[in-house]
N, C-alpha and C positions, 0 to 999 in steps of 0.2 A: 535422507536428503529431502524427501517430500515433506517431512514434518517441519523442517526449517523453512521451506518455501511457503507452506501454509501459514507459518507464523509471520513471515514477512507480509503475506497477503492480509492477514488479520490486523497487523499493525497499520497497513495501508488503509483498510476500511475504517479503523478507529480515527486515523488522521483525516480521512475524508469527512467523517461526521463532525469532528472538531472544527475542521476548516469551514464547513458549511455553517455551523453555529456561529463561529466568529465572524464570518462574512455577513450573515444576516443581522447580527447585532452591531455591525459597523466597526469591529476591531481592526487594528492596523494589519495584522499578520494573517488574516483569514485566507486570503488568496494564496499566500506562500504555503501555508500548511495544507491547503486544498491541493496544490500542485504536488507537494511532497507525497501526499496520500495517494494520488493517482499514479505517480511513478512507482511507489512501493507496491501498490496493488498489481500493476502490470508486471513488475519483476517477479513477484510471488507467484502469479498465475503462470507466467512463462516457465519458471523453474519447476512448478508442480506438474504441468501438463505437456510442455513442449520438449524440454530437455530430457534426454534419456540417460539413466544412470550408466556409468562405465562398468563394464564387466570386470570383475576382480580376478 
């Protein structure tokens, strides 16, 4: 499960970078992609470090 959480966080970081680039260049959806990146990054980090895996 941690691998999936890190993957979500990695996608969030990529979306953050793309959102910043789009915002700086004045594209229309830069802020939206930036927001999505922040949400994905937070979800990935919470999944990786806060949530405990269930005992099988």
